Backbone as CSV, one residue per row, in Angstrom:
resi,resn,N_x,N_y,N_z,CA_x,CA_y,CA_z,C_x,C_y,C_z
1,UNK,-6.797,-45.696,-19.417,-6.949,-44.546,-20.287,-8.083,-43.646,-19.796
2,UNK,-9.192,-44.243,-19.422,-10.327,-43.483,-18.935,-10.000,-42.770,-17.625
3,UNK,-9.221,-43.453,-16.744,-8.827,-42.842,-15.474,-7.958,-41.612,-15.700
4,UNK,-7.086,-41.659,-16.691,-6.224,-40.518,-17.014,-7.029,-39.301,-17.415
5,UNK,-8.068,-39.505,-18.221,-8.924,-38.393,-18.635,-9.678,-37.815,-17.434
6,UNK,-10.101,-38.723,-16.540,-10.845,-38.296,-15.358,-9.954,-37.405,-14.472
7,UNK,-8.690,-37.844,-14.258,-7.761,-37.056,-13.448,-7.433,-35.730,-14.126
8,UNK,-7.245,-35.755,-15.421,-6.943,-34.525,-16.166,-8.077,-33.524,-16.031
9,UNK,-9.286,-34.016,-16.114,-10.449,-33.147,-15.993,-10.479,-32.497,-14.604
10,UNK,-10.218,-33.285,-13.560,-10.218,-32.740,-12.203,-9.097,-31.726,-12.009
11,UNK,-7.962,-31.979,-12.598,-6.846,-31.037,-12.492,-7.211,-29.713,-13.153
12,UNK,-7.812,-29.772,-14.317,-8.227,-28.551,-15.019,-9.255,-27.786,-14.188
13,UNK,-10.224,-28.488,-13.628,-11.248,-27.842,-12.801,-10.606,-27.205,-11.569
14,UNK,-9.697,-27.927,-10.928,-9.016,-27.418,-9.743,-8.204,-26.162,-10.071
15,UNK,-7.466,-26.194,-11.172,-6.690,-25.019,-11.582,-7.598,-23.838,-11.894
16,UNK,-8.724,-24.111,-12.502,-9.680,-23.058,-12.831,-10.205,-22.385,-11.558
17,UNK,-10.448,-23.193,-10.526,-10.990,-22.656,-9.279,-9.934,-21.971,-8.424
18,UNK,-8.739,-22.536,-8.365,-7.688,-22.023,-7.496,-6.836,-20.964,-8.184
19,UNK,-6.713,-21.031,-9.479,-5.842,-20.129,-10.232,-6.014,-18.661,-9.920
20,UNK,-7.234,-18.134,-9.980,-7.406,-16.703,-9.704,-6.943,-16.305,-8.308
21,UNK,-7.119,-17.189,-7.343,-6.675,-16.894,-5.986,-5.156,-16.851,-5.934
22,UNK,-4.525,-17.829,-6.536,-3.070,-17.929,-6.492,-2.392,-16.773,-7.215
23,UNK,-2.989,-16.291,-8.300,-2.347,-15.257,-9.099,-2.918,-13.863,-8.855
24,UNK,-3.842,-13.741,-7.923,-4.444,-12.428,-7.698,-3.426,-11.479,-7.064
25,UNK,-3.612,-10.213,-7.325,-2.725,-9.188,-6.794,-3.116,-8.884,-5.351
26,UNK,-2.152,-8.407,-4.592,-2.420,-7.981,-3.223,-1.943,-6.545,-3.056
27,UNK,-2.292,-5.957,-1.935,-1.834,-4.607,-1.629,-0.366,-4.602,-1.211
28,UNK,0.164,-5.774,-0.881,1.527,-5.841,-0.365,2.552,-5.753,-1.483
29,UNK,3.632,-5.073,-1.197,4.697,-4.899,-2.179,5.214,-3.471,-2.149
30,UNK,5.918,-3.106,-3.209,6.496,-1.763,-3.305,5.641,-0.911,-4.234
31,UNK,5.448,0.334,-3.811,4.575,1.266,-4.537,5.267,2.606,-4.717
32,UNK,5.052,3.207,-5.885,5.544,4.554,-6.172,4.418,5.518,-5.819
33,UNK,4.708,6.448,-4.908,3.684,7.394,-4.479,3.658,8.596,-5.418
34,UNK,2.461,9.040,-5.732,2.250,10.176,-6.628,1.412,11.213,-5.879
35,UNK,1.893,12.443,-5.812,1.145,13.506,-5.152,-0.123,13.798,-5.952
36,UNK,-1.273,13.724,-5.300,-2.550,13.920,-5.990,-2.789,15.376,-6.383
37,UNK,-2.044,16.297,-5.819,-2.243,17.722,-6.133,-1.436,18.183,-7.337
38,UNK,-0.185,17.686,-7.451,0.679,18.189,-8.521,1.250,17.103,-9.437
39,UNK,0.949,15.837,-9.148,1.401,14.740,-10.003,2.863,14.364,-9.851
40,UNK,3.561,14.958,-8.887,4.985,14.670,-8.678,5.148,13.301,-8.032
41,UNK,6.090,12.514,-8.576,6.440,11.235,-7.966,7.261,11.542,-6.722
42,UNK,6.818,11.018,-5.579,7.425,11.391,-4.307,8.392,10.355,-3.744
43,UNK,7.959,9.084,-3.695,8.759,8.100,-2.967,8.392,6.680,-3.385
44,UNK,9.221,5.751,-2.928,8.901,4.325,-3.004,8.553,3.897,-1.583
45,UNK,7.375,3.310,-1.440,6.887,2.850,-0.138,6.707,1.345,-0.197
46,UNK,7.119,0.672,0.863,6.877,-0.767,0.971,5.683,-0.993,1.883
47,UNK,4.689,-1.694,1.362,3.518,-2.084,2.143,3.709,-3.557,2.477
48,UNK,3.678,-3.882,3.757,3.963,-5.250,4.184,3.026,-5.657,5.319
49,UNK,3.050,-6.953,5.596,2.201,-7.502,6.652,3.063,-7.881,7.838
50,UNK,2.582,-7.520,9.021,3.278,-7.871,10.253,2.217,-8.216,11.292
51,UNK,2.283,-9.420,11.822,1.293,-9.893,12.801,-0.135,-9.791,12.273
52,UNK,-0.312,-10.057,10.969,-1.631,-10.046,10.356,-2.184,-8.661,10.052
53,UNK,-1.386,-7.628,10.273,-1.830,-6.254,10.039,-0.961,-5.581,8.986
54,UNK,-1.547,-4.645,8.256,-0.824,-3.920,7.217,0.021,-2.819,7.844
55,UNK,1.257,-2.726,7.363,2.197,-1.685,7.768,2.783,-1.095,6.488
56,UNK,3.358,0.090,6.571,4.042,0.662,5.410,5.164,1.576,5.881
57,UNK,6.262,1.557,5.114,7.380,2.448,5.423,7.971,2.989,4.125
58,UNK,8.595,4.139,4.240,9.223,4.787,3.093,10.587,4.153,2.864
59,UNK,10.799,3.618,1.657,12.085,3.012,1.315,13.048,4.011,0.690
60,UNK,12.501,4.914,-0.136,13.373,5.822,-0.875,12.585,7.068,-1.279
61,UNK,13.207,8.229,-1.119,12.623,9.483,-1.586,13.064,9.681,-3.034
62,UNK,12.109,9.932,-3.925,12.413,10.117,-5.346,12.386,11.583,-5.772
63,UNK,11.732,12.419,-5.003,11.595,13.829,-5.369,12.957,14.521,-5.315
64,UNK,13.313,15.171,-6.415,14.622,15.827,-6.520,14.797,16.883,-5.433
65,UNK,15.975,16.853,-4.834,16.301,17.807,-3.789,15.811,17.412,-2.410
66,UNK,15.029,16.341,-2.321,14.490,15.924,-1.018,14.927,14.511,-0.643
67,UNK,15.927,13.993,-1.351,16.359,12.606,-1.147,16.778,12.323,0.297
68,UNK,17.318,13.326,0.987,17.775,13.154,2.373,16.895,13.928,3.352
69,UNK,15.628,14.065,3.018,14.700,14.862,3.831,14.611,14.341,5.262
70,UNK,14.414,15.287,6.151,14.197,14.977,7.563,12.838,15.545,7.964
71,UNK,12.269,14.961,8.978,10.934,15.376,9.423,11.073,16.600,10.340
72,UNK,11.250,17.769,9.708,11.512,18.988,10.481,10.268,19.503,11.216
73,UNK,9.083,19.216,10.704,7.848,19.663,11.362,7.387,18.697,12.455
74,UNK,8.003,17.529,12.509,7.589,16.515,13.488,7.928,16.953,14.901
75,UNK,7.222,16.347,15.839,7.483,16.582,17.258,7.879,15.267,17.906
76,UNK,8.435,15.350,19.085,8.773,14.151,19.845,9.885,13.340,19.211
77,UNK,9.728,12.021,19.246,10.768,11.102,18.770,11.065,11.236,17.282
78,UNK,10.109,11.710,16.499,10.310,11.817,15.049,10.965,13.130,14.624
79,UNK,11.104,14.082,15.541,11.680,15.388,15.217,13.056,15.222,14.580
80,UNK,13.208,15.771,13.371,14.466,15.778,12.613,14.981,14.393,12.228
81,UNK,14.134,13.382,12.301,14.527,12.026,11.873,14.450,11.942,10.353
82,UNK,15.282,11.075,9.745,15.201,10.889,8.289,13.833,10.340,7.890
83,UNK,13.297,10.863,6.801,12.010,10.389,6.299,12.177,8.995,5.694
84,UNK,13.318,8.756,5.047,13.589,7.419,4.516,13.658,6.442,5.687
85,UNK,12.896,5.368,5.589,12.827,4.376,6.660,11.683,4.611,7.629
86,UNK,11.027,5.766,7.517,9.955,6.115,8.444,8.698,5.286,8.158
87,UNK,8.073,4.813,9.232,6.822,4.068,9.121,5.690,5.069,8.939
88,UNK,4.865,4.855,7.897,3.789,5.813,7.629,2.396,5.207,7.778
89,UNK,2.324,3.877,7.896,1.043,3.219,8.189,1.298,2.178,9.266
90,UNK,0.417,2.182,10.254,0.557,1.261,11.386,-0.733,0.492,11.623
91,UNK,-0.623,-0.817,11.631,-1.690,-1.701,12.113,-3.045,-1.506,11.432
92,UNK,-3.055,-1.436,10.110,-4.315,-1.376,9.372,-4.910,-2.780,9.311
93,UNK,-6.219,-2.872,9.561,-6.912,-4.167,9.565,-7.719,-4.337,8.288
94,UNK,-7.757,-5.575,7.806,-8.519,-5.892,6.596,-9.984,-6.102,6.966
95,UNK,-10.874,-5.526,6.165,-12.304,-5.719,6.406,-12.881,-6.699,5.381
96,UNK,-14.180,-6.931,5.462,-14.846,-7.914,4.592,-14.802,-7.517,3.116
97,UNK,-14.647,-6.233,2.817,-14.583,-5.766,1.430,-13.185,-5.910,0.825
98,UNK,-12.211,-6.336,1.645,-10.835,-6.445,1.157,-10.061,-5.145,1.274
99,UNK,-10.643,-4.162,1.944,-9.964,-2.892,2.188,-9.248,-2.976,3.531
100,UNK,-8.263,-2.130,3.694,-7.557,-2.033,4.965,-7.850,-0.668,5.556
101,UNK,-8.140,-0.652,6.863,-8.442,0.604,7.552,-7.616,0.695,8.822
102,UNK,-7.239,1.917,9.152,-6.462,2.125,10.362,-6.519,3.569,10.817
103,UNK,-5.944,3.806,11.986,-5.973,5.139,12.590,-4.643,5.865,12.510
104,UNK,-3.659,5.241,11.861,-2.364,5.926,11.768,-1.820,5.887,10.349
105,UNK,-2.190,6.900,9.575,-1.626,7.158,8.256,-0.877,8.474,8.426
106,UNK,0.448,8.399,8.426,1.278,9.553,8.778,1.845,10.218,7.538
107,UNK,1.705,11.536,7.464,2.278,12.337,6.383,3.457,13.122,6.958
108,UNK,4.701,12.696,6.654,5.861,13.379,7.233,6.050,14.821,6.737
109,UNK,5.544,15.149,5.554,5.672,16.533,5.065,4.856,17.497,5.908
110,UNK,3.665,17.072,6.286,2.798,17.914,7.113,2.950,17.605,8.599
111,UNK,3.623,16.492,8.905,3.752,16.003,10.284,2.368,15.824,10.905
112,UNK,1.478,15.210,10.123,0.108,14.981,10.582,-0.260,13.509,10.439
113,UNK,-1.113,13.065,11.347,-1.610,11.695,11.330,-3.098,11.720,11.004
114,UNK,-3.491,10.802,10.125,-4.871,10.716,9.660,-5.410,9.310,9.878
115,UNK,-6.731,9.184,9.886,-7.337,7.865,9.731,-7.134,7.505,8.273
116,UNK,-7.006,6.218,7.970,-6.730,5.863,6.589,-7.486,4.648,6.100
117,UNK,-7.532,4.563,4.790,-8.163,3.432,4.103,-7.316,3.131,2.875
118,UNK,-7.072,1.845,2.627,-6.222,1.407,1.518,-6.930,0.273,0.790
119,UNK,-6.950,0.340,-0.559,-7.554,-0.733,-1.343,-6.967,-0.721,-2.742
120,UNK,-7.034,-1.879,-3.396,-6.602,-1.964,-4.786,-7.666,-1.354,-5.683
121,UNK,-7.227,-0.661,-6.708,-8.144,-0.124,-7.709,-8.817,-1.310,-8.395
122,UNK,-10.143,-1.411,-8.361,-10.815,-2.568,-8.962,-10.604,-2.673,-10.476
123,UNK,-10.281,-1.559,-11.125,-10.051,-1.569,-12.569,-8.601,-1.844,-12.941
124,UNK,-7.689,-1.696,-11.966,-6.271,-1.908,-12.240,-5.563,-2.303,-10.946
125,UNK,-5.276,-3.594,-10.754,-4.657,-4.049,-9.511,-3.208,-3.593,-9.339
126,UNK,-2.668,-2.865,-10.313,-1.337,-2.281,-10.172,-1.419,-0.837,-9.683
127,UNK,-2.591,-0.455,-9.214,-2.793,0.874,-8.635,-3.424,0.693,-7.252
128,UNK,-2.844,1.384,-6.302,-3.304,1.310,-4.919,-3.930,2.647,-4.549
129,UNK,-5.127,2.593,-4.022,-5.808,3.798,-3.554,-5.499,3.959,-2.067
130,UNK,-5.028,5.140,-1.700,-4.695,5.451,-0.310,-5.450,6.725,0.053
131,UNK,-6.359,6.594,1.004,-7.208,7.731,1.384,-6.963,8.077,2.845
132,UNK,-6.717,9.358,3.095,-6.556,9.862,4.452,-7.748,10.715,4.837
133,UNK,-8.232,10.526,6.063,-9.409,11.247,6.560,-9.019,12.155,7.721
134,UNK,-9.539,13.367,7.688,-9.428,14.294,8.803,-10.838,14.840,9.018
135,UNK,-11.477,14.372,10.067,-12.891,14.683,10.329,-13.726,14.241,9.124
136,UNK,-14.430,15.179,8.474,-15.290,14.825,7.343,-14.589,14.985,5.997
137,UNK,-13.377,15.466,6.025,-12.632,15.719,4.788,-11.697,14.558,4.495
138,UNK,-11.431,14.354,3.207,-10.480,13.304,2.846,-9.769,13.647,1.550
139,UNK,-8.617,13.004,1.368,-7.846,13.069,0.120,-7.479,11.653,-0.259
140,UNK,-7.477,11.402,-1.553,-7.116,10.075,-2.047,-5.962,10.206,-3.025
141,UNK,-4.935,9.402,-2.801,-3.827,9.306,-3.747,-3.899,7.952,-4.430
142,UNK,-3.386,7.896,-5.650,-3.261,6.636,-6.371,-1.782,6.335,-6.508
143,UNK,-1.359,5.233,-5.913,0.034,4.804,-5.986,0.168,3.743,-7.067
144,UNK,1.349,3.661,-7.669,1.603,2.729,-8.768,2.541,1.614,-8.301
145,UNK,2.168,0.379,-8.620,2.980,-0.768,-8.217,4.353,-0.697,-8.890
146,UNK,5.397,-0.981,-8.118,6.752,-1.059,-8.652,6.974,-2.495,-9.091
147,UNK,7.242,-2.673,-10.358,7.499,-4.021,-10.898,8.996,-4.271,-10.827
148,UNK,9.359,-5.351,-10.176,10.792,-5.650,-10.027,11.250,-6.670,-11.033
């Protein structure tokens, strides 16, 4: 009887210590992008891990009239390619703060590439902060987690 209580106590302690890690939110998954300038819902983006690095691609365009958009301003291989399926983040690395940083955050509307930073909103893990940098200037969007 005493051994049972001892094991139960250890199980509770173990769950208490491991639980937050097991149930914590990550940046990976599907996100609804929201334009920070006008509040329009733009797309569903999948953020995923490949070879230990963060990647992201557009799964679906949600903005009315742009569902079949092509990258008309793009140059080279991306010229006139469908935006749906396009990779918009490449090889972002996780730092000690739990943020991801990289040099390729691509905006197909502007056909521009930015340095980027991605992190979960500390007040709401169902919101992803995505910041693009161009020299000393930056813009931050807040994306909303898609619950399946």
